[in-house]
N, C-alpha and C positions, 0 to 999 in steps of 0.2 A: 062275438065280440063283447057283448054286454056281460055275459057270464064270466069271461076272462077278466074284464075290468072290475067286476064285483069281487071276484076271488082275489085279485091283486090288491084291491082296496081293503078287503077284510083282513088279508095277511098283513098289510101295513099297519092297520089299526091294532091288530093283536100284538104285533112286534112293538109298536109304540107303547101300548099299555104295559107290556111286560117290562120294558126298560124304565118307564116312568115309575112303576111300582117298586122295582128294585132300587132305583135312585132314591125315591122318597123314603123307603124303609131304611136304607143305609144312612141317609142324613138324619133321620129320626133317631136311629141307634147311636150315632155319634153324639147328638145333642143329649141323649139320655145317659150315656155312659161317661164320656169324657168331661163335658162341661160341669155337671154337678160334682164330680170327684175333685176336679181342680178348684172350683169355687169353694167347696166346703173345706178343702185343705188350707186354702189361703185364709178363710174366715176363722178357722179354729186354730191356726198355727200360733197366733198371739197368746191365746188363753190356755190351750190344752197342754202345751209342752211345759209350761211353768208349774202346773199343778197336778201332774200325773203321778199316781202312786205306783209302787212296785207291783202290787196285786193287779191293778188295772192294766199295766204294761204286760204282765204275764198273760192275762186273759186275752188281750189283743193279739199277742204272739200265738197263743193256742188257736184262736180263730184263723189267723193267717196261715199257720202251718197246716191246720186241718183242711182249709180250703185249697191250699196248694196240693196236698196229697190226694184229696178227692178229685180235684180238677184234672190232675195228671192221670188218675185211674179212669175217670169217666171219658175225658175228651181226647186223650192221646194214646192210651194203651189199647183200646178196643180197635180191632180191625174192621173195616167195612165189609158187610156181607150179611148172610143170614144169621150168624151167631152174635150179632150186635144185640145188646139187651137194652131197649129204650128206657126201661124203668130206672136205670141208673142216673138218668137226667135229674131225678129228684134228690139225689144224695147231697148236693150242696145246700138244699133248702133249709135244713135245721141250723146250719152254721150261719146262713144269711139272716135267718130270723133272730138268732142270737146277736149277731152284729147290729141289727136294726134296733133291737130292744135295749141293749146295753150301751151302744156307742152312738146311736142316733144316725143322722144323715152322713156324718163322716165315716162311720164304721160300715154302713150298708153300701155307700157309694164306692168305697175302697174295695170291699168284698165283691161287689158286682163287677168291678173292673178286673179283678183277678179272674173271676169265672169267665168274663167276656174274652179276655186275652187268651186263655187256654182253649176255650171253645172255638174261637176263630183260628187259632194255630192248628188245632187238631183237624178242623175242616179243610184248611189249606193243604195239610199234609196227607189228606185222604184217610184220616183215622177218625174213630168215634162215631157217634150216632148221626152226625150230619154229613156223612160221606157215603150214604147208601143208595142214593138216587142220582138223577142227572144233576150237573152243577147248578142249574137254575133252581131246581127244587130244593137242593141242599142249602143254597143261600137264603131262599125264602123261609125255609124251616128254621134255620139258625136265627135269622132276624126276628121272626115272630116269637121264638122261644125266649130270646133275650129281652125283647120288649115286654112280653107278658110276664116274665119273671121279675123284671125290675120295677115296673110301675106300682104294683101293690106294696112291694117292700119299701119303696121310697115314700109312699103315702103313709105307711105304718110308722116309719122312722120320723117323719115330719109330725104326725099326730102325737107320738110319744114325746118328742122334743117340745112341742107346744104345751103338753100337759106338765112337763117338768118346769117350763118357764112360768107357768101360772102359780105354781106352789112355792 
């Protein structure tokens, strides 16, 4: 009787912890991806649209088109299985760094939102590097990838923007 109770209790704790972890990371991901993008769009809409040059607009379009093409290739074209090439996850990183350095928080948050939407879409469709294990492991891997990718880039963009404001 005692061993059955302990086993049932341990299973309940493990299940509770799993759902709590998934819930916490999904909330953190929403706060890291959606809120900063929306808030930086609102804050910069007044100033940026009035003073944007053609060269800067073309540069932003190049970053956006590059991220779209890379995200489609990495997150939706790959099929799940042994032929999945996980190193492709790093392909968006140069463009994300470019967006962080040149466009600050607005650029990096918009770029991260593009990567996030395509990675989630690919995982839901069963494609890409986040569709190779069980659904629970895929969700956890995707959440950790997006959080670990976004935090350093957001900090970099904020530091660069702070440096620009001082000069």
